[in-house]
C-alpha positions in Angstrom: -47.2 33.3 19.1 -48.6 31.8 16.0 -47.5 35.0 13.9 -44.2 34.5 15.5 -43.9 30.8 14.5 -45.0 31.7 10.9 -42.3 34.4 10.7 -39.7 32.0 12.2 -40.7 29.3 9.5 -40.4 31.9 6.7 -37.2 33.1 8.0 -35.6 29.7 8.2 -37.0 28.6 4.9 -36.0 31.9 3.2 -32.5 31.8 4.6 -32.0 28.2 3.6 -33.2 29.1 0.0 -31.1 32.3 -0.1 -27.9 30.5 1.2 -28.1 27.4 -0.8 -28.9 29.5 -4.1 -26.1 31.9 -3.4 -23.6 29.0 -2.5 -24.8 27.1 -5.6 -24.2 29.9 -8.0 -20.9 30.7 -6.5 -19.6 27.2 -6.6 -21.0 26.5 -10.0 -19.4 29.6 -11.5 -16.1 29.0 -9.6 -16.1 25.1 -10.8 -16.7 26.1 -14.3 -13.8 28.6 -14.4 -11.7 26.0 -12.8 -12.5 23.2 -15.1 -11.9 25.3 -18.1 -8.6 26.5 -16.7 -7.5 23.1 -16.0 -8.4 22.1 -19.5 -6.5 25.1 -20.9 -3.6 24.0 -18.9 -4.0 20.5 -20.1 -3.8 22.0 -23.7 -0.9 24.0 -23.1 0.9 21.1 -21.7 -0.1 18.9 -24.8 1.3 21.8 -26.8 4.7 21.6 -25.0 4.4 17.7 -25.5 4.0 17.9 -29.1 6.9 20.3 -29.4 9.1 17.9 -27.5 8.0 15.0 -29.7 8.9 16.9 -32.7 12.4 17.9 -31.3 12.9 14.1 -30.3 12.1 13.2 -34.0 14.6 15.9 -35.1 17.4 14.2 -32.9 16.3 10.9 -34.4 16.8 12.2 -37.8 20.0 14.0 -37.0 21.4 10.7 -35.6 20.4 8.6 -38.5 21.7 11.1 -41.0 25.0 11.3 -39.1 25.4 7.6 -39.0 24.7 7.2 -42.7 26.9 10.0 -43.8 30.0 8.5 -41.7 29.3 4.9 -43.2 32.3 4.0 -45.3 30.4 2.0 -47.9 27.9 4.7 -48.3 30.5 7.3 -48.9 32.2 5.0 -51.3 29.1 4.6 -53.4 28.6 8.3 -53.3 32.1 8.9 -54.5 31.7 6.4 -57.3 28.3 8.0 -58.3 26.5 4.4 -57.9 22.9 5.5 -57.5 21.3 2.2 -56.6 23.8 1.2 -54.1 23.4 4.8 -52.6 19.7 4.6 -52.5 19.7 1.0 -51.0 22.3 1.9 -48.3 20.3 5.1 -47.3 17.0 3.1 -47.5 18.3 0.5 -45.0 19.4 3.3 -42.7 16.0 5.2 -43.1 14.0 1.9 -42.3 16.0 1.7 -38.9 14.6 4.9 -37.6 11.2 4.8 -39.5 12.0 7.6 -42.0 9.5 8.1 -44.8 12.0 10.2 -47.1 15.4 9.7 -48.4 17.2 12.3 -50.6 20.8 12.4 -51.8 22.0 15.9 -53.6 25.2 16.9 -55.1 26.9 20.0 -53.9 24.9 22.1 -56.5 21.6 20.7 -55.1 20.7 18.4 -57.9 19.1 15.2 -56.8 21.2 12.0 -57.1 19.0 9.4 -55.7 15.5 9.8 -54.0 12.6 7.9 -52.9 10.5 11.0 -53.0 6.9 10.9 -54.6 6.8 11.9 -58.3 4.9 15.0 -57.5 7.7 16.2 -55.2 9.7 16.9 -58.2 7.2 19.6 -59.6 7.9 23.3 -59.2 10.8 24.4 -57.2 14.0 22.1 -57.4 14.3 20.0 -54.3 18.0 21.1 -53.7 16.9 24.8 -53.6 14.4 24.0 -50.9 16.8 21.7 -48.9 19.9 24.1 -49.2 18.1 27.3 -49.0 18.1 27.7 -45.2 21.6 26.6 -44.6 22.4 29.6 -42.5 19.8 28.8 -39.8 20.2 27.1 -36.7 20.7 23.6 -37.5 19.6 22.1 -33.9 16.0 23.4 -34.7 13.5 21.2 -36.3 13.3 21.6 -40.2 10.0 21.2 -42.4 9.7 21.2 -46.0 6.7 20.8 -48.4 7.3 18.3 -51.3 4.5 17.9 -53.6 1.4 17.4 -51.5 3.1 16.2 -48.5 4.9 18.0 -45.5 8.1 16.4 -44.3 10.2 17.0 -41.3 13.8 16.5 -42.4 17.5 16.7 -41.4 20.3 17.6 -43.9 24.0 16.6 -43.5 27.0 16.8 -45.6 28.9 13.7 -47.1 32.6 14.3 -46.6 35.6 12.4 -47.9 37.0 14.6 -46.3 35.8 17.4 -48.4 32.0 17.7 -49.0 31.0 15.6 -52.0 27.2 15.4 -51.5 24.4 16.0 -49.1 22.2 13.5 -47.7 18.6 14.1 -46.1 16.0 12.0 -44.2 12.7 12.9 -43.3 9.4 12.0 -41.4 6.1 12.5 -43.2 3.9 15.0 -41.2 0.5 13.3 -41.8 -2.8 12.3 -40.2 -1.1 9.1 -38.7 1.4 11.3 -37.0 -1.6 13.6 -35.7 -3.5 10.7 -34.5 -0.4 9.0 -32.5 0.2 12.8 -30.8 -3.6 12.6 -30.0 -3.4 9.2 -28.5 -0.4 10.3 -26.4 -1.5 13.7 -25.4 -4.9 12.8 -24.9 -6.5 15.9 -27.0 -7.2 16.5 -30.5 -4.0 17.8 -32.5 -3.9 19.5 -35.8 -0.6 20.5 -37.4 -1.1 23.5 -39.7 0.9 26.3 -41.6 -0.1 30.0 -41.1 -0.4 31.9 -44.3 -1.9 35.2 -45.5 -5.1 33.4 -46.3 -5.2 31.9 -43.0 -4.3 28.4 -41.5 -3.8 25.5 -43.9 -3.9 22.1 -42.0 -1.1 19.6 -42.8 -2.1 16.9 -40.6 -5.2 16.5 -38.2 -6.8 14.0 -35.9 -10.2 15.6 -36.2 -12.8 14.0 -37.8 -13.4 15.3 -41.6 -16.5 17.5 -40.7 -14.6 19.3 -37.9 -11.5 19.4 -40.2 -13.2 21.1 -42.9 -14.9 23.6 -40.5 -11.4 24.4 -39.0 -9.9 25.3 -42.4 -12.6 27.9 -42.8 -12.7 29.3 -39.4 -12.0 33.1 -39.8 -10.8 33.6 -36.4 -8.0 30.9 -36.2 -5.6 33.0 -38.3 -5.7 35.7 -35.7 -5.6 33.3 -32.8 -3.0 34.5 -30.1 -0.5 31.7 -29.2 -1.2 30.1 -26.0 -4.5 31.8 -25.3 -7.4 29.4 -24.9 -10.8 30.0 -26.7 -13.7 28.1 -27.5 -14.1 27.6 -31.4 -17.2 26.1 -33.1 -16.5 23.4 -35.5 -19.6 21.9 -37.3 -22.0 20.8 -34.5 -19.3 20.7 -31.7 -17.5 23.2 -29.7 -13.9 22.9 -28.8 -11.6 24.6 -26.3 -8.7 25.6 -28.5 -5.0 26.6 -28.0 -2.5 27.5 -30.8 1.0 26.6 -30.0 3.8 27.6 -32.4 6.6 25.1 -33.1 10.0 26.5 -33.2 11.3 25.4 -36.5 13.0 26.3 -39.7 11.7 26.1 -43.3 7.9 25.9 -43.1 6.4 27.6 -40.2 4.3 24.9 -38.4 1.7 25.4 -35.6 0.2 22.8 -33.4 -3.6 23.5 -32.7 -4.6 21.5 -29.6 -8.4 21.0 -28.9 -10.6 19.2 -26.4 -14.4 19.0 -26.9 -16.3 21.1 -24.6 -18.5 18.1 -23.6 -15.3 16.5 -22.2 -14.2 19.8 -20.7 -17.4 20.6 -18.7 -18.0 16.8 -17.8 -16.8 17.3 -14.3 -18.8 20.5 -14.0 -21.9 18.9 -15.0 -21.6 16.1 -12.6 -20.9 18.5 -9.8 -23.8 20.7 -10.9 -26.4 17.8 -10.7 -25.0 16.8 -7.3 -25.2 20.2 -5.7 -28.7 20.6 -7.2 -29.8 17.4 -5.5 -28.1 18.6 -2.2 -29.6 22.0 -2.5 -33.2 20.5 -2.8 -32.7 18.1 -0.1 -31.2 21.0 2.2 -34.3 23.2 1.5 -36.5 20.5 2.2 -34.9 19.7 5.4 -35.1 23.2 6.4 -38.7 23.3 5.7 -39.1 20.4 8.0 -37.0 21.9 10.8 -38.7 25.4 10.4 -42.0 23.6 10.9 -40.7 21.9 14.1 -39.0 24.9 15.5 -41.9 27.2 14.7 -44.2 25.0 16.8 -42.3 25.7 20.1 -39.0 27.5 19.8 -38.5 30.6 21.4 -35.2 32.7 21.9 -34.9 32.1 25.6 -35.2 28.5 25.1 -32.7 28.5 22.3 -30.2 30.1 24.7 -30.8 27.4 27.1 -30.4 24.9 24.6 -27.1 26.3 23.5 -26.0 26.4 27.2 -26.9 22.8 27.7 -24.9 21.9 24.6 -21.9 23.8 26.0 -22.4 21.9 29.3 -22.5 18.4 27.3 -19.1 19.4 25.7 -17.6 20.0 29.0 -17.6 24.0 28.9 -18.7 25.5 32.2 -17.1 28.9 32.0 -20.1 30.8 30.3 -23.0 31.7 32.4 -26.6 31.6 30.9 -28.1 34.9 30.5 -31.7 34.8 29.2 -34.1 37.7 28.9 -37.9 36.6 29.4 -40.4 36.0 32.0 -39.8 35.0 35.8 -40.1 31.4 35.0 -37.3 31.6 32.3 -35.0 33.5 34.6 -35.5 31.2 37.6 -34.6 28.3 35.1 -31.6 30.0 33.8 -30.5 30.9 37.5 -31.0 27.1 38.5 -29.1 26.1 35.3 -26.2 28.3 36.3 -26.0 26.9 39.7 -26.1 23.3 38.4 -23.4 24.3 36.1 -21.1 25.5 38.8 -21.9 22.4 40.9 -21.0 20.1 38.2 -17.7 22.2 37.3 -16.7 22.0 40.8 -17.4 18.3 41.1 -15.5 17.4 38.1 -12.5 19.4 39.2 -12.6 17.6 42.4 -13.0 14.2 40.8 -10.0 15.1 38.5 -7.9 16.4 41.6 -8.6 13.0 43.2 -7.9 10.8 40.1 -4.6 12.5 39.3 -3.1 14.1 42.5 -2.3 12.6 45.8 -4.4 13.7 48.5 -1.8 13.9 51.2 1.2 15.7 49.4 -0.8 17.4 46.5 1.7 15.9 44.0 0.7 14.1 40.8 -0.1 10.5 41.6 1.0 7.2 39.8 -1.6 7.6 37.1 -0.6 11.0 36.0 3.0 10.1 36.3 2.6 7.2 34.0 0.6 9.5 31.5 3.2 12.0 31.5 6.0 9.4 31.1 3.9 7.9 28.1 3.8 11.3 26.5 7.5 12.0 26.8 8.2 8.6 25.3 5.8 8.9 22.4 6.9 12.5 21.6 8.2 13.3 18.2 11.5 14.6 19.7 11.9 11.7 22.1 15.0 12.2 24.2 17.0 10.3 26.9 15.4 10.8 30.2 15.9 9.3 33.9 13.3 7.8 35.9 14.3 7.9 39.7 12.4 6.2 42.4 12.9 7.5 45.9 11.7 5.6 49.0 11.2 7.5 52.3 12.4 5.0 54.8 10.9 4.3 58.0 8.1 6.5 57.3 5.7 3.8 58.4 7.6 3.1 61.7 7.5 6.8 62.3 3.8 6.9 61.9 3.4 3.8 64.2 5.7 5.2 66.9 4.8 8.9 67.0 1.2 8.8 65.5 -0.2 8.8 61.9 -0.3 12.5 61.8 3.4 12.8 62.3 4.1 10.1 59.8 1.9 12.1 57.3 3.7 15.2 58.0 7.0 13.4 57.4 5.8 12.4 53.9 4.5 15.8 53.3 7.8 17.3 54.2 9.7 15.0 51.9 7.4 16.0 49.1 8.0 19.7 49.6 11.8 19.3 49.9 11.9 17.2 46.7 9.7 19.8 44.9 12.3 22.5 45.7 15.2 20.3 44.4 13.8 19.2 41.0 14.2 20.9 37.8 11.3 23.0 36.4 11.1 20.5 33.4 11.0 17.4 35.8 7.9 15.5 37.0 7.7 14.7 40.6 4.9 12.4 41.6 3.9 10.4 44.8 3.5 6.8 43.6 2.9 4.9 46.9 2.5 5.5 50.7 6.0 6.8 51.0 7.3 6.5 47.5 8.1 9.3 45.1 9.2 9.3 41.4 11.0 11.9 39.5 11.0 12.0 35.7 14.0 13.9 34.5 14.3 14.6 30.8 17.7 15.1 29.1 19.5 12.6 31.6 22.1 10.5 30.0 22.8 6.9 31.1 26.1 7.9 32.8 24.6 11.0 34.6 21.6 9.2 35.9 23.1 7.5 39.0 24.6 10.9 40.2 
């Protein structure tokens, strides 16, 4: 017996350790994949959000430029060649929508008025850059590099009614924009251009060290759009998704990043909790194994399970125990007790819910059925009919109680043959019956 107990203890603890370890490994692996997939979805959603913001800014520019191009005073100033007036009117309109750049070009692309920085005039003429993609889809966001800054702009003609000039407004694509996008999307945002040498960042919300590391990351230029991957920047790792922006002019991409420390924070919390639970479960398994190992045997375990079934009110399974004569005798006694309890409870139930004379449901069961019908999710109209067998008591007094009881039983049998299958017939008094008939309307009930 001592060896059996030790084997049982080892088995219980070993199974607990194995089960907890396998479960812990599976849950942690699944959770790690789940949190990374969720973070990747968040980054993809952030990329779509950034694209929507840029399209919204394009609509703002288009609306602002259209209003300016249709302004009569502005068109008059353009027609007269009044540069200060043109720039003043355009600047006022630009400030209403928060634009950073205003340009007025003649039909040949020469600059008539501009608030562009001085270094924007170095190299390719501004007019060539603005008018070079006139054949593209004009509803797409447009980007241009002027000097050291990148702008999102919109260009529209000034007509009187023929085209006499072109007016453009633009938003600066800078770190301030990237930080706003970061605050709105909840992830780090970098706007970059893809060139043969790799990615060149235009604006970024990353700290300077990580931003510098991003510029020199060799795999970023080959990153597939929409695919999440982990990128090491300086001393930090980021889950990264590259989202191309549908645009004209300069090809712009949004790089969405979330620190792996933030990505895996839910995983680490769950891991620590599961490790604690795992340790507690193994300790409990050891305690239970010691207790069971001192006296538990298989036959007694079967009897315990049978007692638990009996406690839950299940009497349909007989106890079958292999063992010595004493154990078999105990099992037989238990089965006899189980049958006796089952018969007794059935008899109690029958007396509690059924009339002993007619065998019909009594008042208690009828009230329960009525409540169930009224509380049902598809409660419908029903009729409650009370029937009194007149003179049943007088018949019993005159001809004897047996005759009176027979009259009540016969009345119950005849009523049973004449009610519907979905009706409830109950004996609710000495000679009183109740019929609960679902589906009856108020007009039909009296008949």
